[in-house]
Each structure stands twice: as C-alpha cells, then as structure tokens.
N, C-alpha and C positions, 0 to 999 in steps of 0.2 A: 544809243540814242542821246542826243544833246538835251540837257535840261536847261530850259530858259525861263525867265520870268515873262509870262504872257503880257503883262502890262508894259514892260520894256520893249518887247517884240512889237506890240501894237504901236507904241510911240515911234519906233524907228520906221515902220512901213507906212505909217500915215503921212510922214513928211517927205516930200519930193527931194528936198535938199539933203535930208538925213540919209535917204536911200542912195543918192548920188555919192555922197562922201564915203559911206561904208563900202560901196561897190568898188571904189578905186583904192582902198586901203589894203592892198594885197601884201604890202611890206611896210616897214617904217618909212614914213614920208614927211616932208615939210609941207605946210599948207600951200605953198606956191605950186608944188608938183600936183597936188590934188586939184587946185584951181585950174591949172592948164589942161589936165586930163578930163575934168568934169564940165568945164565951161561955166562954172559958178564964179561969182566974184570972190575975191580974197576975204572980204568982210564976212560973207556968208559961210565960207569954209571955216574960218577961224571961230565964228560963233558956234557952229555945229560941233567942232572939235572940243570947245570948252564945255558944251552941253554933254558930249560923250564922256568927257573926263569926269564931270560931276556925277554921272550915272554909273561910272565904272565900266564903260564900254571901251574906252581907249585910255591910253596912258602916255604922257609926255615923258620921253626917255632922256631928254636933254633940258631939264627945267631951268637950269642956270643960264642958258643962252638967251640973249635978248632978241636975236634975229635967227631965223632958220631952225626953230625948235622941231625936233623929230617926234612924231606921234605914231603909235602903233595900236592896233586893236588888242584888247586883252584876249587871252587864249579862248575863253568861252565865246566871245563875240567873233573871233576869227572863224569859228565853226559856223556860226549863224550867218556870217557873210557868204560863205559857200552855199548855204541854203537859199539865200536871197538871189544869188546869181543863177540858180537853176530855173 
C-alpha cells in the first residue's frame, strides 16, 4: 500500500489543472509536452510544476537549463498518479 500525505492528496485532486498535469507526467517531460497533451496553457503548466516541486511531488532533473527543463514525478507520487488514473 502506498503511504501518502492526505493533505497533499487532497490538494492535488481539488485542482483541475493539478490533476491534468499529474495525469500526463508518465515520464520525464518538458512543460511544452505537458501543455500540448493536456490542453492547458504553458503558464498554467509551469506554475503547477513549480508548486509540485515546492511540495516534493515533482523534481526538475535539468535545473541548469534555461529552456526545456525536464520534470518528473517523485517515486512516491508516480504511484499516486497511477491511482488517480484508475
């Protein structure tokens, strides 16, 4: 069983944009890829990814890049993503 913080879970599922972003993060992606798949604006995707990073839900794996930074879900939240998709 996956142990998750219920406060974080509630925060993710309450937000339409947060649910959309986490749904399309099946692998490391740049914000533009998530934007194209989800239909959200690039500003919204970038904002959600920054929020995810602050909460430890996602990690930027290319932080020194100015453009095209790759983001991936942390291991714990990758499991949660699968639960959200069910």
